[in-house]
N, C-alpha and C positions, 0 to 999 in steps of 0.2 A: 482106744484106737479101734477096737473091734466094732464099736457102735458106728463109726464113720464108714468102715469098709462094707458093712452089710447093705446099707442103702445103695452104695455104688455098685455092688454086685447085682442087686436087683434091677438097677437101671440098665446095666449091661445085658442082663438076661432079657429084659423087655425089648431092648434094641434088637437082639438076635431073633426075637419072635415076630417082629414086624414083617409084613409081606415084602417090603422093599429090601430088607436085609436078606431074606430068603431068596430073592430073585437077583441078589448081588447088584442092586441098584443103589441109588442115593437115598438116604433117610433124611427127611425134613423134620426138624425139631423146633418147636416154638418154646422158648424158655424164658421164664421170669427170673432165672438165676443170673448172677453177674457172669459176664463172659469169661473173665480171668479165673473164675472158680470152676466152670463147667468145661472149658476148652481142653484142659489136660485129659479129662475123662474121654471126651470125644476123639481126641487125637490118638489115645491109646486104643480105643475101639477100632478106629480106622486102620491103625497099624496092624492090629491082630487079625481083623476080619477082611480087610481090603475094601470094605463098604464105606463110602464117603458119607459124612454127615454135614448137611447144610443146616445151619441153625440161625434162627432169628431171635434176638434177645430184645426184650422190652419189659415194661412194667405189666403186671397181670391185667389191668383194665384194658389197655390198648390191644394186648394179645387176644383177650376174649372178644373184644369188639371186632377185631380182624377175623377171627374164626367164625363169628356169627355172620359177618358180611360175606365171607367166602362160601359159607354153607357147605353143601356136598362137593363143591369144587375146590375145597382147600387142598393145598399141597402138603399140609402138615400131617405127619405120621404119628407124632407124639407131642404132648403138651406137658411141660414140667413147670409146676408152680412152686411157690415158696411156702405155702401153708394150706391147711385143710379148708379154710374159708374160701380161698380162690377155687379150689376143686368143687366145693359146694356151688359156688356161683356158676362155674362152667357147666355143671350138671343141670342146674336150674335153667340155664339159657339153652340147653339142648345141643351143646357143641361137642359132646363126648360120645363115643361109640363104644359099646361093650366089646370086650375081648375075652377069649377063653384059653389063656395060656396055662397049661398044667404046671409049669415050673413056678409061676408066680402064685398060683392058687395053693401050691404045696408049701410055699415058703413065706407067704404073707398072711398073718392071722386075719380072721374074718372081720375083726373090729377095725382093721386098717385098710379096708377096701369097701367099695360100694356093693350092695347086695346083687346088683346086676353086672358086676365086674367092669363098670364103665371107668372106674379109677382105682388105683392102688396107691 
């Protein structure tokens, strides 16, 4: 059970570090995860923080195409994929931006993140 909680805690930590969360605005999440699996986590985060999460769910391919088409004008604050292959594709397509969150760097081993911190 601990294995399942650790990624959830890291996701919550990531959400708290987003500029939108710090400004008490809405966080926009593009997620390749099934809605019924991720919605309880988002609801719990909203209840605890008061920050609303608007999420768009789809398969990874359409989400990456959407991010690429939106470019710098994307409303997305966070992309959640279902595997490392999709993260690699997102990085290759240039749709990720590096972040510098101390809490993630301190808790995610180097081999589980990009060298430039564009994905964790």
